[in-house]
C-alpha positions as CSV (number, residue, x, y, z in Angstrom):
1,A,170.2,63.9,185.3
2,A,168.8,62.3,182.1
3,A,167.7,65.7,180.7
4,T,171.3,67.0,180.8
5,M,172.3,64.4,178.2
6,V,169.8,65.3,175.5
7,P,169.4,68.4,173.4
8,E,168.0,71.4,175.3
9,G,164.2,71.5,175.1
10,A,163.8,67.8,174.3
11,A,160.5,66.4,175.7
12,L,160.3,63.4,178.0
13,Q,158.2,60.9,176.1
14,E,158.5,57.7,178.1
15,L,159.8,56.2,181.3
16,H,160.2,52.4,181.4
17,Q,161.6,49.7,183.6
18,F,161.6,52.0,186.6
19,S,162.0,50.3,190.0
20,I,162.7,51.0,193.6
21,P,164.7,48.0,194.9
22,Y,165.5,49.7,198.2
23,G,164.3,53.0,199.4
24,I,166.7,55.7,200.7
25,K,166.5,55.7,204.5
26,I,167.8,58.5,206.7
27,L,168.7,56.8,210.0
28,K,169.1,58.8,213.2
29,Q,169.1,62.0,211.2
30,R,172.5,61.2,209.8
31,P,173.3,62.6,206.3
32,K,173.5,60.0,203.6
33,E,175.6,60.5,200.4
34,I,173.9,59.3,197.3
35,L,175.2,59.0,193.8
36,V,173.0,59.8,190.7
37,E,174.3,58.3,187.5
38,A,173.1,58.7,183.9
39,S,174.4,57.1,180.7
40,R,173.3,57.4,177.1
41,R,172.7,54.2,175.1
42,E,174.9,54.0,172.1
43,D,172.3,52.2,169.9
44,T,169.5,54.6,170.9
45,P,171.0,58.0,172.0
46,A,167.6,59.4,172.9
47,T,167.3,56.8,175.7
48,I,169.1,57.5,179.0
49,D,169.6,54.9,181.7
50,C,169.7,56.2,185.3
51,R,170.3,54.9,188.7
52,I,170.7,56.1,192.3
53,T,173.1,54.3,194.6
54,S,174.7,54.8,198.0
55,Q,177.9,53.5,199.6
56,F,178.2,52.6,203.2
57,R,181.4,53.9,204.8
58,N,182.9,53.1,208.2
59,P,183.8,55.8,210.8
60,R,187.2,56.1,209.0
61,G,185.6,56.9,205.7
62,M,186.4,53.6,204.1
63,A,183.9,52.1,201.7
64,M,182.4,48.8,203.0
65,G,180.7,46.3,200.8
66,E,179.0,46.8,197.5
67,P,177.0,50.0,196.7
68,T,173.2,49.8,197.5
69,L,171.0,50.3,194.5
70,H,168.0,52.5,195.4
71,Y,166.4,53.6,192.1
72,Q,166.8,52.7,188.5
73,G,164.9,53.5,185.3
74,S,165.3,54.4,181.6
75,Y,164.0,57.6,180.0
76,R,163.3,58.2,176.3
77,F,163.2,61.8,174.9
78,G,162.0,63.3,171.6
79,A,161.5,66.6,170.0
80,A,157.9,66.8,171.3
81,P,155.6,64.9,173.6
82,L,153.9,61.8,172.2
83,P,150.9,62.6,169.9
84,E,147.7,63.0,171.9
85,E,145.3,60.1,172.3
86,H,141.6,60.0,172.9
87,V,140.4,58.2,176.1
88,D,136.8,57.0,176.4
89,L,135.6,57.3,180.0
90,P,134.0,54.2,181.4
91,P,130.6,54.4,183.0
92,F,130.7,56.0,186.5
93,V,129.5,54.1,189.6
94,P,129.2,56.7,192.3
95,V,130.2,55.8,195.9
96,G,128.4,57.0,199.0
97,Y,130.2,58.3,202.0
98,S,129.7,60.7,204.8
99,G,132.1,63.4,205.8
100,N,135.0,65.1,203.9
101,V,136.5,62.6,201.4
102,Q,140.0,64.0,201.9
103,D,139.8,63.5,205.7
104,L,138.7,59.9,205.0
105,L,141.4,59.2,202.5
106,Y,144.3,61.0,204.2
107,H,143.8,59.4,207.6
108,P,147.1,58.3,209.1
109,S,146.0,54.7,209.2
110,R,145.4,54.7,205.4
111,L,147.8,57.2,203.7
112,F,150.7,59.1,205.2
113,M,150.9,61.7,202.4
114,D,149.8,65.2,203.4
115,G,150.6,68.9,202.7
116,L,151.4,69.4,199.0
117,F,150.8,65.7,198.4
118,R,147.1,66.0,199.5
119,T,146.1,65.9,195.8
120,V,143.2,63.6,195.5
121,E,140.1,65.8,195.8
122,D,137.3,63.3,195.3
123,I,136.3,59.8,194.4
124,L,133.9,59.9,191.4
125,S,133.4,56.2,190.7
126,F,134.3,53.0,192.6
127,E,134.2,49.3,191.6
128,P,136.3,46.5,193.0
129,H,138.5,46.6,189.9
130,R,138.3,50.3,189.0
131,L,138.5,53.7,190.7
132,I,138.0,57.1,189.1
133,S,139.2,60.1,191.1
134,R,139.6,63.8,190.6
135,I,143.1,65.1,191.3
136,V,144.8,68.5,191.2
137,N,148.1,70.0,192.3
138,G,146.9,73.2,193.9
139,S,149.2,73.5,196.8
140,D,151.4,76.6,197.3
141,K,153.5,74.9,200.0
142,P,157.3,74.9,199.3
143,F,158.7,71.7,197.9
144,F,162.1,72.1,199.4
145,A,163.2,74.5,202.1
146,D,166.1,75.8,199.8
147,D,164.2,75.4,196.5
148,P,160.5,76.0,197.0
149,R,159.6,75.7,193.2
150,P,161.9,73.2,191.6
151,N,161.8,72.9,187.8
152,F,160.8,69.2,187.5
153,L,160.3,67.6,184.1
154,T,157.0,66.2,185.4
155,D,154.6,67.3,188.1
156,V,155.8,65.2,191.0
157,A,152.7,65.7,193.1
158,I,150.4,64.6,190.3
159,V,152.5,61.5,189.5
160,D,152.4,60.7,193.2
161,A,148.6,61.2,193.3
162,M,148.3,58.5,190.6
163,F,150.1,56.1,192.8
164,Q,148.0,57.1,195.8
165,T,144.8,56.1,193.8
166,G,146.2,52.5,193.5
167,G,146.7,52.5,197.3
168,M,143.1,53.9,197.8
169,L,141.6,51.2,195.5
170,E,143.5,48.5,197.5
171,V,142.4,49.9,200.9
172,M,138.8,50.2,199.7
173,T,138.6,46.6,198.4
174,T,141.0,44.6,200.6
175,N,141.9,47.0,203.5
176,V,145.6,46.3,202.8
177,I,148.2,49.1,202.7
178,V,150.4,48.9,199.5
179,L,153.4,50.9,198.2
180,P,154.6,51.4,194.7
181,Y,157.6,49.3,193.6
182,T,158.0,49.5,189.9
183,I,156.7,51.2,186.7
184,G,156.7,49.0,183.6
185,R,156.0,51.9,181.3
186,M,154.8,55.4,181.6
187,R,154.1,57.6,178.5
188,F,153.8,61.4,178.4
189,Y,151.4,63.0,175.9
190,R,151.6,66.6,177.1
191,P,153.3,68.5,180.1
192,M,151.3,68.3,183.3
193,Q,150.1,71.6,184.7
194,K,149.7,72.9,188.2
195,D,146.2,74.0,189.3
196,V,144.6,72.0,186.5
197,T,142.1,69.3,187.4
198,Y,142.6,65.8,186.0
199,L,140.7,62.5,186.2
200,C,142.7,59.4,187.1
201,I,141.3,56.1,185.9
202,T,142.9,53.4,188.1
203,E,142.3,49.7,187.2
204,K,143.7,46.6,188.9
205,T,144.7,44.2,186.1
206,V,146.5,41.5,188.1
207,Q,146.0,40.3,191.7
208,G,149.2,38.5,192.7
209,K,150.3,36.8,195.9
210,E,152.7,39.6,196.9
211,T,152.4,42.2,194.1
212,N,149.4,43.7,192.3
213,T,149.5,45.3,188.9
214,Y,147.5,48.5,188.1
215,Q,146.9,50.4,184.9
216,L,146.7,54.1,185.5
217,R,145.5,56.7,183.0
218,L,145.6,60.5,183.6
219,V,143.1,62.4,181.4
């Protein structure tokens, strides 16, 4: 939605203040109508604010109550991705385990992702505050039944894999299941590619009462 409001070919440089106040729930297999809105900022035309809402309607089709906000975020575009930056890898602290690491990670009691979201191939380094993993989007499974290869601005499976590593670090240190709620800022330095192997450096920077903060770097 945001990309339709900038010049064709513009590159996504940054996402900020993205949050999921209330996930979209499909109850009893009933269809849910959602509204996707995008608006350009007058002071900074390259920044687009977006949100996804839904409106509850009674059996007669009348709108009841205020719309529910599901997703919101701001997207900044430019002529090209951000200039590349060099990342120094921290020392690796290998972890020992027996069996297939994907079978261990993607166990239903730990992570419910599977199929084309089974993207974390290996844990290369583990410390209580830092996890380094190897991830790749190598699945040929269709993304949607009616659109098997959608043209996303980002590689959705890889971004999801980055969030998975935060959940993995939490499970490996506290045995608590967590879900992503917000992105303070996410910068894009080059387009992500399918079938390319990446390293994800996941670091816990804040341990809160109800919310933890992680710094994620894809290299």
